[in-house]
C-alpha positions in Angstrom: 216.5 230.8 2.6 212.8 229.9 2.6 209.6 230.9 4.3 207.3 228.3 5.9 203.6 228.7 5.2 200.5 226.9 6.6 196.8 227.7 6.3 194.1 228.4 8.8 192.6 224.9 8.3 195.5 223.5 10.2 194.0 225.4 13.2 197.3 226.0 14.9 196.6 228.8 17.5 197.4 232.3 16.3 200.0 232.9 19.1 201.9 229.7 18.1 202.0 230.8 14.4 203.4 234.2 15.4 205.9 232.6 17.8 207.2 230.3 15.1 207.3 233.1 12.5 205.0 231.3 10.0 203.0 232.9 7.3 199.4 231.5 7.0 196.7 231.6 4.4 193.2 232.5 5.8 190.4 230.3 4.6 186.9 231.8 4.2 183.5 231.1 5.6 180.1 232.8 5.4 177.8 233.2 8.3 174.4 235.0 8.0 175.5 236.4 4.7 178.8 237.9 5.9 182.1 236.5 4.7 184.9 236.1 7.2 188.5 234.8 7.0 189.5 232.6 9.9 192.2 234.3 12.0 193.2 231.2 14.0 191.3 232.4 17.1 192.8 235.9 17.4 189.4 237.7 17.2 187.0 234.9 16.5 183.7 234.7 18.4 183.5 231.0 18.6 180.4 231.0 20.9 178.4 233.2 18.6 179.3 231.0 15.6 178.2 227.8 17.2 175.2 229.3 18.8 174.0 230.5 15.4 174.4 227.0 14.1 172.4 225.6 16.9 169.7 228.2 16.2 169.5 227.0 12.6 172.0 229.2 10.7 173.7 227.4 7.8 177.2 228.7 7.4 179.1 227.8 4.2 182.8 227.6 3.1 184.4 228.1 -0.2 187.8 227.7 -2.0 190.0 230.7 -2.4 191.0 231.7 -5.9 194.3 231.8 -7.9 194.8 235.5 -7.2 194.4 235.0 -3.5 197.4 232.5 -3.5 199.4 234.9 -5.6 198.7 237.7 -3.2 200.1 235.6 -0.3 203.1 234.1 -2.1 204.4 236.9 -4.4 205.7 239.3 -1.7 207.8 236.5 -0.3 209.2 235.5 -3.7 209.8 239.2 -4.6 211.8 239.5 -1.4 214.1 236.8 -2.6 212.8 233.9 -0.5 211.7 230.5 -1.4 208.4 229.0 -0.1 207.5 225.7 1.6 203.7 225.4 2.2 202.3 222.7 4.5 198.7 222.2 3.4 195.6 220.6 4.8 194.3 217.5 2.9 194.0 217.9 -0.8 191.1 215.5 -0.7 189.1 218.0 1.3 188.9 221.0 -1.1 189.1 222.1 -4.7 191.1 225.1 -3.5 194.3 223.3 -4.4 193.5 223.5 -8.1 193.7 227.3 -7.7 196.9 226.9 -5.8 198.5 224.8 -8.5 197.6 227.4 -11.1 199.0 230.2 -9.0 202.3 228.4 -8.4 202.7 227.7 -12.1 202.2 231.4 -12.9 204.6 232.5 -10.2 207.3 230.1 -11.3 207.2 231.7 -14.7 207.6 235.1 -13.2 210.2 234.0 -10.6 212.1 231.2 -12.3 214.9 231.3 -9.7 212.7 230.8 -6.8 211.5 227.5 -5.4 207.9 226.8 -4.2 207.2 223.4 -2.6 204.1 222.1 -0.9 203.4 219.2 1.5 200.0 217.6 1.8 199.4 216.6 5.5 196.5 214.4 4.4 194.6 215.7 7.4 192.8 218.8 8.6 192.3 220.8 11.8 195.0 220.0 14.4 195.7 216.7 12.5 197.4 219.1 10.1 198.4 221.5 12.8 200.2 218.7 14.7 202.5 218.3 11.7 202.9 222.0 11.1 204.0 222.5 14.8 206.8 220.0 14.7 207.9 221.0 11.2 208.1 224.6 12.4 210.4 223.5 15.2 212.7 221.8 12.6 212.5 224.9 10.3 213.6 227.2 13.1 216.5 224.9 13.8 217.7 225.3 10.2 216.3 222.2 8.4 216.6 222.3 4.6 213.6 221.7 2.4 214.7 218.2 1.7 215.2 217.5 5.4 211.8 219.0 6.3 210.2 216.8 3.6 211.7 213.7 5.0 210.7 214.6 8.5 207.1 215.4 7.5 206.7 212.3 5.5 207.5 210.2 8.5 205.5 212.3 10.9 202.4 212.1 8.6 202.5 208.4 8.8 202.3 208.5 12.6 199.7 211.2 12.9 196.4 209.6 14.1 193.2 211.5 13.9 189.7 210.5 15.2 186.6 212.5 15.8 183.0 212.0 16.7 180.2 214.4 15.8 177.2 215.2 18.0 174.6 215.7 15.2 174.8 213.9 11.9 172.9 216.6 10.1 176.1 218.5 9.4 177.8 215.6 7.8 174.7 215.0 5.8 174.8 218.6 4.4 178.3 218.0 3.3 177.4 214.8 1.5 179.4 212.6 3.8 176.4 210.5 4.8 172.9 209.9 3.5 169.8 211.5 4.9 168.5 208.1 5.9 171.7 207.3 7.8 171.5 210.7 9.6 167.9 210.2 10.6 168.4 206.7 12.0 171.6 207.7 13.7 169.9 210.5 15.5 167.0 208.3 16.5 169.2 205.5 17.8 171.7 207.8 19.4 174.5 206.5 17.2 177.6 208.6 16.7 179.9 207.6 13.8 183.6 207.3 14.6 185.5 209.0 11.8 189.1 208.9 10.9 191.5 210.1 8.2 192.8 207.5 5.8 196.3 207.3 4.4 195.2 209.1 1.2 193.8 212.1 3.2 190.1 211.1 2.8 187.6 210.7 5.6 186.0 207.4 6.5 183.6 206.2 9.1 185.4 203.4 10.9 182.9 202.6 13.7 179.7 203.5 15.5 179.4 204.5 19.1 176.0 204.3 20.8 175.7 206.9 23.5 177.8 209.9 24.2 179.3 208.4 27.4 181.1 205.7 25.5 183.0 208.2 23.3 185.6 208.9 25.9 186.3 205.2 26.7 186.5 204.5 22.9 189.1 207.3 22.5 191.1 205.8 25.4 191.0 202.4 23.8 192.2 203.8 20.4 195.2 205.3 22.0 196.2 201.9 23.5 195.4 200.3 20.1 197.8 202.7 18.3 200.5 202.6 21.0 200.2 206.3 21.4 203.3 208.2 22.4 202.2 210.1 25.5 205.6 211.3 26.5 207.4 212.9 23.6 204.5 214.3 21.5 201.5 216.4 22.2 198.0 215.0 22.5 195.5 217.3 21.0 191.8 217.4 21.9 189.6 219.4 19.6 186.1 220.4 20.7 183.4 222.4 18.9 181.8 224.4 21.8 181.6 221.5 24.1 184.3 222.4 26.7 183.0 220.1 29.4 183.3 217.1 27.1 186.8 218.2 26.0 187.9 218.5 29.6 186.3 215.2 30.5 188.4 213.5 27.8 191.5 215.3 29.0 190.9 214.1 32.6 190.3 210.5 31.4 193.5 210.5 29.4 195.5 211.9 32.4 194.0 209.2 34.6 194.8 206.5 32.2 198.2 207.6 31.0 199.6 209.8 33.7 198.9 213.3 35.1 202.0 214.7 33.4 201.1 213.8 29.8 201.2 216.7 27.3 197.5 216.9 26.5 196.0 220.2 25.2 192.4 221.1 24.5 191.4 223.6 21.8 188.3 225.0 20.1 187.4 223.9 16.6 187.3 226.9 14.3 184.4 228.1 12.1 185.6 226.7 8.8 186.0 223.1 10.1 183.0 223.7 12.4 180.7 224.4 9.4 181.2 220.8 8.3 181.2 218.9 11.7 178.9 221.1 13.8 178.7 222.0 17.4 179.4 219.2 19.9 182.1 217.6 17.8 185.0 216.0 19.7 188.3 215.1 18.1 191.6 213.5 19.2 195.0 213.7 17.6 198.1 211.9 18.7 201.4 210.3 17.6 200.9 206.5 17.1 201.9 203.5 15.1 201.8 203.7 11.4 
């Protein structure tokens, strides 16, 4: 018997996590000198967070430490259960060094217990997309090996694209240079960013003008032969609900009114690095 874990950087909504019976690790962020741990939207004031960013506040994020992981995992192991933890991309944080140390320590203390992890090589609902379908398999009784095989295939088909509204936040995170950010803002250029196979981020195109973003997302779904019938289509928006709904409407018009498209707010941890106005799209497509 094993317990399925995820973390708040998968951004699966709190009601879904409770319904599936998942345990989740809360990732921290600091706003105006106060540290918070993201609760997957249960009591989060998204509007306040993004309004403060627009007003000039500079939130930060940090990795959790070895003891944090032990505090999450040990009660489960002590209760006689094994652990399978589906993580966000290991390329995105140093927190997994602490995780590895915690797991090594716990395996010494609980040699008969099994702790396995799976790197989704994504973040936000790119990771949550995989957690959701894995949770369904887990609830149906899938073994760890079966879940691993399922996730490995699903990961190869999980397509993630996003566009930021202001390049300054990517510049702060070291993703782009100050010169690129300045010229991008001046010219109205928005970088199209995607997750690579190794879990890293890469700019894969440039879109000039906000109105072209939606048509480009529609084009990408055709390019990747998106499955619009059997898998959810996730739209992530960072306090730009009108843009998110405009994209959802465009997808329904293009692919059918009954497609399973869902729109959700980006949380503060991810929002710290992408900024308000970010629009993201996650779907099941070709490898």
